[in-house]
BAROVO-830070 format. One line per 10 residues: their letters; for each residue x negated, y, z negated of N, C-alpha, C. Coordinates in nm, 3 decimals, decimal comma, always signed. Layout:
BEGIN
a> X:Y:Z:X:Y:Z:X:Y:Z | ...
//
This chain:
BEGIN
ianlkevydp> +0,333:+1,181:-2,803:+0,380:+1,282:-2,895:+0,478:+1,377:-2,825 | +0,450:+1,409:-2,701:+0,540:+1,499:-2,627:+0,680:+1,440:-2,620 | +0,690:+1,309:-2,596:+0,821:+1,245:-2,589:+0,891:+1,247:-2,725 | +0,814:+1,228:-2,833:+0,874:+1,231:-2,967:+0,926:+1,370:-3,001 | +0,866:+1,472:-2,944:+0,913:+1,608:-2,967:+1,042:+1,636:-2,892 | +1,087:+1,539:-2,813:+1,216:+1,550:-2,743:+1,326:+1,471:-2,814 | +1,291:+1,408:-2,926:+1,388:+1,332:-3,006:+1,433:+1,422:-3,121 | +1,562:+1,451:-3,125:+1,616:+1,542:-3,226:+1,701:+1,466:-3,326 | +1,694:+1,510:-3,449:+1,782:+1,459:-3,553:+1,918:+1,521:-3,526 | +2,022:+1,442:-3,498:+2,153:+1,496:-3,463:+2,212:+1,590:-3,569
emlslniydl> +2,168:+1,577:-3,693:+2,219:+1,665:-3,797:+2,144:+1,799:-3,800 | +2,030:+1,803:-3,734:+1,948:+1,924:-3,730:+1,906:+1,947:-3,585 | +2,000:+1,978:-3,501:+1,979:+1,981:-3,357:+1,866:+2,072:-3,311 | +1,830:+2,168:-3,390:+1,726:+2,259:-3,346:+1,585:+2,209:-3,381 | +1,575:+2,095:-3,451:+1,445:+2,043:-3,492:+1,424:+1,901:-3,443 | +1,308:+1,878:-3,384:+1,277:+1,741:-3,342:+1,216:+1,663:-3,458 | +1,218:+1,532:-3,446:+1,174:+1,447:-3,556:+1,024:+1,460:-3,584 | +0,947:+1,494:-3,482:+0,803:+1,509:-3,501:+0,775:+1,632:-3,588 | +0,834:+1,745:-3,553:+0,812:+1,867:-3,630:+0,876:+1,861:-3,768 | +0,976:+1,776:-3,786:+1,035:+1,757:-3,919:+0,945:+1,673:-4,010
gliydikide> +0,842:+1,613:-3,953:+0,752:+1,529:-4,032:+0,804:+1,389:-4,053 | +0,896:+1,345:-3,966:+0,954:+1,211:-3,981:+0,868:+1,101:-3,919 | +0,770:+1,137:-3,838:+0,679:+1,039:-3,780:+0,558:+1,026:-3,872 | +0,537:+0,908:-3,926:+0,428:+0,886:-4,020:+0,303:+0,833:-3,953 | +0,318:+0,752:-3,849:+0,200:+0,691:-3,786:+0,234:+0,646:-3,645 | +0,135:+0,655:-3,558:+0,147:+0,604:-3,421:+0,022:+0,521:-3,395 | +0,041:+0,394:-3,364:-0,071:+0,306:-3,329:-0,056:+0,269:-3,183 | -0,166:+0,274:-3,112:-0,166:+0,242:-2,970:-0,272:+0,136:-2,943 | -0,231:+0,029:-2,878:-0,325:-0,074:-2,835:-0,323:-0,074:-2,683 | -0,420:-0,008:-2,624:-0,425:+0,004:-2,478:-0,449:-0,131:-2,411
deswveitht> -0,526:-0,220:-2,475:-0,554:-0,351:-2,416:-0,428:-0,435:-2,404 | -0,341:-0,426:-2,504:-0,217:-0,505:-2,505:-0,098:-0,425:-2,455 | -0,117:-0,298:-2,425:-0,012:-0,210:-2,373:+0,107:-0,197:-2,468 | +0,077:-0,182:-2,598:+0,186:-0,165:-2,693:+0,164:-0,043:-2,781 | +0,276:+0,003:-2,835:+0,277:+0,118:-2,925:+0,360:+0,080:-3,047 | +0,309:+0,118:-3,164:+0,383:+0,098:-3,289:+0,402:+0,235:-3,351 | +0,527:+0,271:-3,378:+0,560:+0,402:-3,435:+0,628:+0,380:-3,570 | +0,567:+0,434:-3,675:+0,625:+0,425:-3,809:+0,687:+0,561:-3,841 | +0,810:+0,557:-3,886:+0,883:+0,680:-3,914:+0,971:+0,663:-4,036 | +1,027:+0,773:-4,079:+1,127:+0,771:-4,186:+1,248:+0,849:-4,138
ltsafcpfae> +1,347:+0,854:-4,221:+1,468:+0,933:-4,195:+1,483:+1,034:-4,308 | +1,560:+1,137:-4,285:+1,578:+1,237:-4,391:+1,654:+1,177:-4,509 | +1,729:+1,069:-4,484:+1,804:+1,002:-4,590:+1,818:+0,854:-4,556 | +1,811:+0,770:-4,657:+1,831:+0,627:-4,635:+1,972:+0,597:-4,587 | +2,063:+0,691:-4,606:+2,203:+0,673:-4,567:+2,237:+0,752:-4,441 | +2,136:+0,784:-4,362:+2,155:+0,863:-4,240:+2,254:+0,793:-4,147 | +2,363:+0,858:-4,111:+2,462:+0,795:-4,023:+2,412:+0,782:-3,878 | +2,302:+0,848:-3,846:+2,248:+0,844:-3,710:+2,123:+0,759:-3,699 | +2,096:+0,676:-3,798:+1,972:+0,597:-3,801:+1,953:+0,515:-3,674 | +2,055:+0,444:-3,632:+2,042:+0,359:-3,513:+2,013:+0,442:-3,389
eivnsittag> +2,079:+0,554:-3,375:+2,058:+0,643:-3,261:+1,915:+0,699:-3,261 | +1,866:+0,737:-3,378:+1,730:+0,790:-3,388:+1,627:+0,683:-3,355 | +1,644:+0,563:-3,408:+1,551:+0,453:-3,379:+1,551:+0,422:-3,229 | +1,668:+0,418:-3,169:+1,675:+0,392:-3,024:+1,604:+0,502:-2,945 | +1,619:+0,626:-2,987:+1,554:+0,737:-2,917:+1,402:+0,732:-2,936 | +1,356:+0,694:-3,055:+1,212:+0,679:-3,078:+1,156:+0,568:-2,990 | +1,228:+0,458:-2,982:+1,184:+0,346:-2,898:+1,171:+0,391:-2,754 | +1,271:+0,457:-2,703:+1,268:+0,507:-2,565:+1,151:+0,602:-2,544 | +1,127:+0,690:-2,641:+1,017:+0,786:-2,631:+0,881:+0,718:-2,625 | +0,871:+0,602:-2,686:+0,743:+0,530:-2,687:+0,706:+0,465:-2,555
yvegvinvev> +0,805:+0,446:-2,471:+0,779:+0,382:-2,341:+0,728:+0,486:-2,241 | +0,599:+0,507:-2,246:+0,534:+0,593:-2,148:+0,465:+0,503:-2,046 | +0,413:+0,562:-1,943:+0,349:+0,484:-1,836:+0,244:+0,389:-1,895 | +0,256:+0,261:-1,857:+0,161:+0,160:-1,899:+0,198:+0,086:-2,026 | +0,298:+0,132:-2,099:+0,339:+0,066:-2,223:+0,446:-0,036:-2,192 | +0,423:-0,160:-2,239:+0,521:-0,265:-2,212:+0,596:-0,309:-2,338 | +0,548:-0,267:-2,455:+0,617:-0,302:-2,579:+0,607:-0,188:-2,679 | +0,720:-0,152:-2,738:+0,725:-0,049:-2,841:+0,790:-0,110:-2,964 | +0,721:-0,099:-3,076:+0,777:-0,145:-3,203:+0,798:-0,022:-3,291 | +0,918:-0,008:-3,345:+0,950:+0,104:-3,433:+0,973:+0,048:-3,573
ittfeppftm> +0,899:+0,104:-3,668:+0,909:+0,062:-3,807:+0,969:+0,178:-3,887 | +1,080:+0,150:-3,954:+1,143:+0,250:-4,040:+1,100:+0,222:-4,184 | +1,052:+0,326:-4,250:+1,007:+0,312:-4,388:+1,062:+0,428:-4,472 | +1,068:+0,405:-4,600:+1,108:+0,512:-4,690:+1,001:+0,534:-4,797 | +0,880:+0,488:-4,766:+0,764:+0,507:-4,854:+0,656:+0,579:-4,777 | +0,626:+0,699:-4,805:+0,694:+0,782:-4,904:+0,825:+0,835:-4,849 | +0,918:+0,868:-4,935:+1,045:+0,923:-4,888:+1,025:+1,063:-4,829 | +1,115:+1,100:-4,742:+1,111:+1,232:-4,681:+1,136:+1,339:-4,787 | +1,056:+1,444:-4,780:+1,080:+1,564:-4,861:+1,051:+1,684:-4,772 | +1,088:+1,799:-4,818:+1,060:+1,920:-4,740:+0,910:+1,944:-4,728
dsvseetkmi> +0,830:+1,881:-4,813:+0,685:+1,892:-4,802:+0,633:+1,829:-4,673 | +0,713:+1,741:-4,613:+0,675:+1,675:-4,488:+0,686:+1,769:-4,367 | +0,765:+1,871:-4,380:+0,791:+1,964:-4,270:+0,672:+2,058:-4,256 | +0,627:+2,078:-4,133:+0,513:+2,165:-4,110:+0,545:+2,308:-4,153 | +0,441:+2,382:-4,190:+0,460:+2,521:-4,232:+0,519:+2,604:-4,117 | +0,476:+2,577:-3,995:+0,527:+2,649:-3,879:+0,678:+2,628:-3,864 | +0,721:+2,503:-3,880:+0,864:+2,472:-3,868:+0,942:+2,538:-3,981 | +0,888:+2,537:-4,101:+0,955:+2,602:-4,214:+0,973:+2,751:-4,185 | +0,870:+2,814:-4,128:+0,878:+2,956:-4,099:+0,983:+2,984:-3,991 | +0,986:+2,900:-3,888:+1,083:+2,917:-3,780:+1,225:+2,907:-3,833
mgw> +1,247:+2,812:-3,925:+1,380:+2,788:-3,979:+1,414:+2,880:-4,096 | +1,318:+2,959:-4,141:+1,343:+3,047:-4,254:+1,353:+2,974:-4,387 | +1,282:+2,861:-4,397:+1,287:+2,781:-4,520:+1,176:+2,822:-4,614
//
């Protein structure tokens, strides 16, 4: 999670994808040394989708992990309801 908090949406440089509520699920299989991260984007037409997916993949490679799978989904779609109350307060939303 700490690594995911270092991945920023290029259109919202002051907010990381984790605090934006873009990470839906993280599965870890310690026996097989893999991580599966399910996420969404703020828009299906996000021009930075590839960059964000690459950054999520990189963030998943922590010590002992040999495989990271990133799943992009739009179900449910991103809404401002996904953003934590703390983040909304910080941003004045």
